[in-house]
C-alpha positions in Angstrom: 0.0 0.0 0.0 1.2 3.5 -0.8 1.0 6.6 1.4 0.0 8.7 -1.6 -3.5 9.8 -2.2 -5.1 8.8 -5.5 -6.0 11.7 -7.8 -9.5 12.9 -7.6 -11.8 11.7 -10.4 -13.1 13.7 -12.1 -10.4 16.3 -11.9 -10.8 20.0 -12.3 -10.3 19.9 -16.0 -13.0 17.2 -16.4 -15.4 19.3 -14.3 -14.8 22.5 -16.3 -15.1 20.7 -19.6 -18.4 18.9 -18.5 -20.0 22.2 -17.4 -18.8 24.0 -20.6 -20.2 21.2 -22.8 -23.5 21.3 -20.9 -23.8 25.1 -21.5 -22.9 24.8 -25.2 -25.5 22.0 -25.7 -28.1 23.8 -23.6 -27.7 27.3 -25.1 -30.0 26.8 -28.2 -32.7 25.6 -25.8 -32.6 28.7 -23.6 -34.8 31.7 -24.0 -33.2 34.3 -26.3 -32.5 36.7 -23.5 -30.4 34.1 -21.6 -28.4 32.7 -24.6 -25.7 35.4 -24.5 -25.0 34.9 -20.8 -24.7 31.1 -21.4 -22.3 31.7 -24.3 -20.2 34.1 -22.1 -20.1 31.5 -19.3 -19.0 28.8 -21.7 -16.3 31.1 -23.0 -15.0 31.9 -19.5 -14.9 28.1 -18.7 -12.8 27.5 -21.9 -10.4 30.2 -20.7 -10.2 28.4 -17.3 -9.5 25.1 -19.1 -6.7 26.5 -21.1 -5.2 28.3 -18.1 -5.3 25.1 -16.1 -3.7 23.1 -18.9 -1.0 25.7 -19.4 0.0 25.9 -15.7 1.8 29.1 -15.0 2.0 30.9 -18.3 3.9 33.9 -17.0 7.2 34.0 -18.9 8.7 37.0 -17.1 8.1 38.9 -13.9 5.8 41.6 -15.3 6.2 43.9 -12.3 10.0 43.7 -12.6 9.9 44.2 -16.3 7.7 47.3 -16.1 9.9 48.8 -13.4 13.0 48.1 -15.5 11.4 49.8 -18.6 10.4 52.8 -16.5 13.9 53.2 -15.1 15.4 52.9 -18.6 17.3 49.7 -17.7 16.1 47.9 -20.9 16.8 50.8 -23.3 20.1 49.3 -24.5 18.7 45.9 -25.5 15.6 46.5 -27.6 15.7 43.1 -29.3 15.6 41.2 -26.0 12.9 43.6 -24.6 10.7 43.1 -27.7 11.2 39.3 -27.4 10.2 39.3 -23.8 7.1 41.4 -24.5 6.2 39.2 -27.4 6.6 36.0 -25.3 4.4 37.5 -22.5 1.8 38.6 -25.0 1.7 35.3 -26.8 1.3 33.4 -23.5 -1.6 35.6 -22.5 -3.4 35.4 -25.8 -2.9 31.7 -25.9 -5.1 31.5 -22.8 -7.7 34.1 -23.5 -8.2 33.9 -27.3 -5.8 31.4 -29.0 -7.5 31.6 -32.4 -6.2 35.2 -32.6 -2.6 34.1 -32.6 -0.7 33.8 -35.9 0.0 30.2 -36.8 3.7 30.5 -35.9 2.7 31.2 -32.3 0.2 28.4 -31.9 1.1 25.2 -30.1 0.4 21.9 -31.7 
């Protein structure tokens, strides 16, 4: 026997997916005035699913980066600064709206 606990089934990703799929399937059956809210809720759940799958998407310490930019500490290395900003932006958009990314920035 092991001292480790077994993973919970269903896990968080399963629960989010199940509720999102229910909302998507139920939306056409809802009164017109409630459909938009159901679509928004399903969209928010999809963001939660992607964030959970990605783990910690933060590439750089945003607070430290902003402070360094304000102090002029990154002025001498524009290429690296732009690369850091692009990496951070791609990571954020991959969570919130992945279909808005150019194909070169999409995973898989």
